[in-house]
C-alpha positions in Angstrom: -125.0 244.6 14.0 -124.2 242.0 11.5 -123.0 238.6 13.3 -121.0 237.8 10.8 -119.4 241.3 10.3 -118.6 240.5 14.4 -117.1 237.4 13.9 -115.1 238.3 10.9 -113.7 241.3 13.0 -113.0 239.0 15.8 -111.3 236.4 13.9 -109.0 239.3 12.3 -108.3 241.0 15.5 -107.5 237.0 17.3 -105.0 236.4 14.0 -103.7 239.6 14.4 -103.0 239.0 18.1 -101.9 235.5 17.7 -99.3 236.2 14.8 -96.8 238.1 17.3 -96.9 234.7 19.2 -97.1 232.2 16.8 -94.3 233.9 14.7 -92.1 234.9 17.4 -89.3 234.7 15.8 -90.3 237.3 13.1 -87.2 239.8 12.7 -85.7 241.5 10.3 -81.9 241.9 9.9 -80.3 244.5 7.7 -76.3 245.0 7.4 -73.7 247.6 7.4 -70.1 247.8 6.6 -67.3 249.8 8.6 -63.6 249.7 9.2 -61.7 249.3 6.0 -65.0 249.0 3.5 -68.4 250.3 4.2 -69.7 247.7 1.4 -70.6 244.6 1.9 -71.0 242.7 -1.6 -72.1 239.2 0.0 -73.6 237.7 3.1 -73.6 234.3 3.9 -76.4 233.2 6.6 -76.0 230.0 8.5 -78.6 228.3 10.9 -76.1 226.6 13.1 -78.9 224.4 15.1 -80.7 223.6 11.6 -77.8 223.2 9.3 -79.4 225.4 6.8 -77.9 228.4 4.8 -78.6 231.0 2.3 -76.6 233.7 0.6 -77.6 237.4 0.5 -76.6 240.3 -1.5 -74.9 243.2 0.5 -78.2 245.4 0.9 -80.6 242.4 1.2 -82.6 242.7 4.4 -82.5 239.2 6.1 -86.4 238.5 7.2 -86.4 235.6 10.0 -89.7 234.0 10.3 -90.9 231.2 12.5 -93.4 229.6 9.7 -93.0 225.8 10.7 -92.3 222.9 8.4 -90.9 224.9 5.7 -87.4 224.9 4.4 -85.3 227.7 3.8 -86.4 229.8 0.9 -85.1 232.9 -0.6 -87.7 235.5 -1.2 -88.2 239.0 -2.3 -91.3 240.3 -0.6 -91.9 243.8 -2.3 -92.2 242.1 -5.9 -95.4 240.4 -4.9 -98.9 241.9 -3.9 -101.7 240.1 -2.4 -104.9 241.6 -1.7 -107.0 241.6 -0.1 -105.3 240.3 3.0 -107.0 239.3 5.3 -109.6 238.0 3.0 -112.6 235.9 3.6 -112.0 232.6 1.6 -109.9 234.1 -1.9 -107.2 236.4 -2.5 -105.6 237.6 -5.8 -101.9 237.2 -6.1 -100.1 239.8 -8.6 -96.5 239.4 -9.3 -94.1 239.9 -12.2 -91.8 237.1 -13.8 -89.3 236.2 -16.3 -90.2 233.8 -19.4 -90.0 230.2 -18.2 -91.9 228.1 -15.7 -93.6 229.5 -12.8 -94.4 227.6 -9.4 -97.0 228.5 -6.9 -97.6 226.6 -3.9 -99.7 227.1 -0.5 -98.8 226.1 2.7 -100.8 226.1 6.1 -99.5 227.3 9.3 -97.7 224.1 9.9 -95.7 223.9 6.8 -98.2 221.3 4.8 -98.7 222.1 1.1 -102.2 222.8 0.7 -102.3 223.3 -3.1 -99.8 223.7 -5.9 -99.8 225.4 -9.8 -96.9 225.1 -12.2 -97.3 227.4 -15.4 -95.4 228.2 -18.4 -95.5 232.1 -18.4 -93.9 234.8 -20.7 -92.0 237.9 -19.7 -94.9 240.4 -17.8 -97.1 241.1 -14.8 -99.3 237.9 -14.0 -102.4 237.7 -11.7 -103.6 234.5 -10.3 -106.2 233.9 -7.5 -106.1 231.4 -4.4 -109.8 230.1 -3.6 -111.3 228.0 -0.9 -108.8 229.3 2.0 -110.2 228.2 5.3 -109.8 230.0 8.5 -106.0 230.5 9.3 -102.8 231.8 8.2 -101.4 230.7 5.1 -98.1 231.3 3.2 -98.0 231.7 -0.3 -94.8 231.1 -2.0 -94.2 232.1 -6.0 -90.9 230.6 -7.7 -90.0 232.5 -10.8 -86.9 231.9 -13.2 -85.4 234.8 -11.7 -86.4 235.3 -8.2 -88.6 233.2 -5.0 -91.4 235.5 -3.6 -93.5 234.6 -0.5 -96.1 236.3 1.7 -98.6 235.5 4.5 -102.4 235.5 3.7 -104.7 235.6 6.4 -108.2 234.0 6.1 -111.6 234.3 8.4 -113.7 232.1 6.4 -114.4 228.6 8.3 -116.2 227.3 4.9 -114.7 223.8 3.8 -114.2 224.1 0.3 -111.8 223.0 -2.3 -108.7 225.0 -2.3 -107.4 225.9 -5.8 -105.1 228.3 -7.7 -106.5 229.9 -10.9 -104.8 232.1 -13.4 -106.6 235.4 -13.8 -104.6 237.1 -16.7 -101.4 238.4 -18.1 -99.8 241.5 -19.1 -96.5 242.5 -20.6 -96.3 245.6 -18.4 -93.1 245.4 -16.3 -93.8 246.6 -12.7 -93.0 249.9 -11.6 -90.4 250.4 -8.4 -92.6 252.1 -6.2 -95.4 249.4 -7.0 -93.6 246.4 -6.4 -89.9 246.5 -5.7 -88.1 248.1 -3.1 -84.4 249.1 -3.1 -83.3 246.2 -0.7 -84.7 242.4 -1.5 -86.2 240.7 1.7 -84.7 237.5 2.1 -86.8 235.0 4.2 -85.1 232.2 6.4 -87.1 229.8 8.7 -86.0 230.5 12.2 -86.7 229.3 15.5 -86.3 231.4 18.8 -83.1 230.6 20.7 -81.4 229.2 17.4 -77.6 230.5 16.6 -77.2 232.2 13.2 -73.9 232.7 11.6 -73.0 235.8 9.8 -70.2 236.0 7.0 -70.0 239.4 5.4 -67.6 239.6 2.5 -66.1 242.8 0.8 -63.2 242.5 -1.7 -60.4 240.8 0.3 -62.2 241.4 3.7 -64.5 238.6 5.4 -65.8 239.4 8.7 -67.7 236.3 10.8 -69.8 236.9 13.7 -72.7 235.0 15.8 -75.5 235.8 17.5 -79.1 234.4 18.8 -81.5 237.2 17.4 -84.3 238.1 19.6 -85.4 241.4 17.8 -85.3 243.3 14.6 -81.6 244.8 14.3 -78.7 246.1 12.5 -75.7 243.9 12.1 -72.2 245.7 11.4 -69.2 244.0 9.9 -66.1 245.8 10.8 -63.6 244.6 8.0 -60.4 244.7 9.8 -56.8 244.1 7.7 -55.4 240.7 8.0 -52.9 240.0 5.3 -49.7 238.1 5.7 -46.4 239.4 4.1 -47.1 237.0 1.5 -50.3 238.6 0.4 -52.5 235.9 1.8 -56.0 237.3 3.0 -57.5 235.9 6.1 -61.2 235.5 7.4 -61.5 236.9 10.8 -64.1 235.8 13.8 -65.5 238.2 16.5 -65.6 235.9 19.9 -66.3 238.0 22.6 -64.2 240.9 23.1 -61.5 239.2 20.8 -60.8 239.1 17.2 -59.0 235.9 15.8 -58.1 234.7 12.5 -60.6 231.9 11.1 -58.0 230.1 9.3 -54.7 228.5 9.9 -51.5 231.0 9.0 -50.0 230.1 5.5 -47.4 233.0 5.5 -43.6 232.1 4.4 -42.6 235.6 5.3 -41.8 237.8 8.7 -44.1 240.7 8.9 -40.7 242.4 9.0 -39.2 241.2 6.1 -37.2 237.9 5.5 -38.0 234.5 4.6 -38.5 231.9 7.5 -35.9 229.6 6.9 -36.3 226.4 5.5 -36.1 223.8 2.2 -39.4 225.2 1.1 -40.7 228.4 1.0 -42.7 229.1 4.4 -40.7 226.2 6.0 -39.8 226.4 9.9 -37.2 224.8 12.1 -37.4 221.6 14.0 -34.8 219.6 16.2 -33.8 216.1 16.2 -33.2 214.1 19.3 -29.8 215.8 19.7 -31.4 219.2 19.4 -29.5 219.9 16.5 -31.6 222.4 14.4 -32.8 220.8 11.1 -35.0 222.3 7.9 -38.3 220.7 8.2 -41.4 220.9 5.6 -44.2 223.4 6.5 -46.1 221.5 4.0 -47.4 217.8 4.7 -45.9 215.0 2.7 -49.0 214.9 0.3 -48.3 211.0 -0.2 -49.4 210.6 3.9 -52.4 208.2 4.4 -54.0 211.2 6.3 -53.9 213.7 3.1 -55.5 210.8 0.9 -57.6 212.8 -1.7 -54.8 216.2 -2.1 -53.1 215.7 -5.1 -50.3 218.3 -4.1 -48.6 219.9 -1.2 -49.8 223.3 -1.9 -53.3 221.7 -1.8 -52.6 220.5 1.6 -51.3 224.0 2.7 -54.3 225.8 1.3 -56.5 223.1 3.2 -54.6 223.2 6.5 -52.2 225.7 6.5 -48.5 225.5 7.3 -46.7 224.3 9.9 -44.3 226.5 12.1 -42.1 225.5 14.9 -41.5 227.9 18.2 -38.3 229.1 16.7 -40.0 230.9 14.3 -42.6 232.7 16.8 -39.4 233.4 18.7 -37.4 235.1 16.0 -40.0 237.5 15.0 -43.7 238.2 14.1 -45.1 235.9 11.7 -48.4 237.0 11.9 -50.3 239.9 9.6 -49.1 243.3 10.8 -51.5 244.2 14.1 -51.7 240.6 14.9 -49.7 238.2 17.1 -49.4 234.7 18.1 -51.8 234.4 21.1 -50.4 233.5 24.5 -52.0 231.5 27.1 -53.6 234.1 28.7 -55.2 235.1 25.7 -56.4 231.2 25.0 -57.6 231.3 28.4 -59.9 234.4 28.0 -61.4 232.7 24.7 -61.9 229.3 26.8 -63.7 231.8 29.9 -65.8 233.5 27.4 -66.9 230.2 25.7 -67.7 228.2 29.3 -69.7 231.1 30.2 -71.7 231.5 26.6 -72.4 227.7 26.4 -73.3 227.2 30.0 -70.8 224.2 30.4 -69.1 223.2 33.3 -65.6 223.4 32.6 -62.9 223.1 29.6 -63.7 219.3 29.0 -66.6 220.0 27.1 -65.5 223.2 25.2 -64.2 221.5 22.1 -67.1 220.8 20.1 -68.4 224.5 19.9 -65.0 225.8 18.6 -64.2 222.6 16.4 -65.2 222.9 12.9 -68.3 220.7 11.7 -66.6 219.7 9.0 -66.4 215.7 9.3 -66.3 212.4 7.7 -70.3 211.2 7.9 -71.1 214.1 10.7 -74.3 213.4 12.4 -75.2 217.1 11.4 -75.2 216.3 7.8 -75.3 218.8 5.1 -72.2 220.7 4.7 -70.7 219.6 7.6 -70.5 215.9 6.5 -67.7 215.6 4.1 -64.6 213.8 3.1 -63.3 216.8 1.6 -60.4 218.1 3.1 -59.8 220.1 5.4 -62.1 217.8 8.1 -62.0 215.5 11.2 -62.0 211.6 11.3 -65.2 209.9 11.7 -66.7 209.5 15.3 -70.4 209.8 15.8 -70.3 210.4 19.6 -67.9 213.5 19.4 -68.4 216.3 16.5 -67.7 219.9 16.2 -70.7 222.4 15.9 -68.6 225.2 15.4 -71.1 227.7 17.1 -68.8 230.7 16.4 -67.0 230.5 13.0 -63.6 229.6 14.3 -63.2 226.4 12.3 -60.7 224.6 14.2 -59.3 221.7 11.9 -57.3 219.1 12.8 -53.8 219.5 10.9 -51.8 217.2 13.5 -48.1 218.3 13.8 -44.7 217.3 12.6 -42.1 215.8 14.7 -39.0 215.4 12.5 -37.5 216.9 9.4 -38.8 214.1 7.3 -41.9 216.8 6.7 -44.4 213.7 7.5 -47.3 215.0 9.3 -48.8 213.0 12.4 -52.6 213.1 13.3 -53.9 215.0 10.4 -57.6 214.7 10.8 -57.5 213.2 14.5 -56.0 216.4 16.6 -55.6 219.9 16.2 -52.6 221.5 17.4 -52.1 225.2 17.7 -48.9 226.8 19.4 -49.3 229.4 21.7 -46.3 232.5 22.2 -45.6 231.5 25.7 -42.5 229.3 27.0 -42.4 226.7 29.5 -41.8 228.0 32.9 -39.1 226.0 33.8 -37.7 223.7 30.9 -36.0 226.2 28.2 -36.4 223.6 25.3 -40.1 223.7 25.4 -42.9 226.0 24.8 -47.0 225.7 25.4 -49.9 224.4 23.0 -53.5 223.7 22.9 -55.1 221.1 21.5 -58.4 219.4 20.5 -59.2 215.6 19.7 -61.7 214.1 17.0 -62.8 211.9 19.5 -63.9 214.1 22.4 -64.7 217.4 23.6 -61.7 218.2 25.9 -59.4 220.9 25.5 -55.8 219.7 26.0 -53.1 222.1 27.5 -49.5 220.9 26.8 -45.7 221.7 26.1 -43.7 220.1 23.2 -40.1 220.6 22.0 -39.6 224.1 20.3 -38.8 222.3 17.3 -42.1 220.6 16.6 -44.1 221.8 13.7 -47.3 222.9 14.5 -50.3 225.4 13.1 -50.8 228.8 14.1 -54.0 231.0 14.7 -53.2 234.5 15.2 -55.1 237.2 17.3 -56.0 241.0 16.7 -53.5 242.9 19.0 -55.9 245.0 21.1 -54.9 248.8 21.1 
């Protein structure tokens, strides 16, 4: 038998055997909707460890791929043909492009660019050849005015030749659906085993957030749940363990049962002064406060950080959306225990980073996490949020007096619980995170202090 044939057969078999190990992160994730909506409009996917993100249409399939050294690219696999593949040195590439500039790039297994070509093409089908491929696994990437395509090419040749990309021809034909396009586009994202992905599914007014560390191909279901307050504000929700939380601070001015929460402004809560006399106070911050620099109006502060409520507002009635409630200390403890186990950390002293928003001035994570725009945390290079679950806790501070001025915005995040102090009737319990450490603090405040609220879904 021909030695070259045996060698080629061996190499092909070897590459096919190696690929599952070299590209262990080769999973397909598809998406469904349930609950209040079975239609998904868009999906945001964020690789928390890499700080990369992409947007998908609701019927797209996410292709997680371990190709090293490549930045995140948005690809549609089924609109490009590569043949022969595997090949011995050369392959043809067939794809459809609208009129405009097209970039064709070839990368090796490590992500190093080996060759590139830029052409101005007209509407139609186009054929290019890739020549001089050495032995190995390659990635061909084509960026057209409308889309980006990518696919692997396996070559069994060990000939040392100059690599080139050449145009073979074009036609005005359009691709047949059965030939080059499927009903769902495959969107490629670089992924390494063990990395955590955040998925945010959006359907109309519903937004559902969940995170996972993929280890296989699977279907992700977004269970769209109603979370709308009495003022008509819609909230994103996030799954953490067996709990469903609001992923934003509350903004309502009205009790769920009806009736305004009293105060000088819409949605104001009540605070107390030193004599314990109840005085109305702003639930929005004084936008002239130095911590709110860059925000032009009280309404912009509310949009960024939510409103402030004292504990009397919580005691008087349900301020959360129907079916939701202000969490008590037990429900906060369930959340904390889950994160301690999931993050494999020792205790509550290291929990904050996992649930704090990554938005911070000069965040070491860079990307969208490093920002001066509100909402965000103050700068601190030693302590920063990674927001591993999409909880997005942010430093809104608190209000101590009827002046309406906030304290510690950007530095400390406070959230009321629904639990009163066990021995002092003037106090209620809260949870707090600081900008300069990873410690979860338990504490109590006078019930008149204004603090943000996160709501939790009532379990049936």
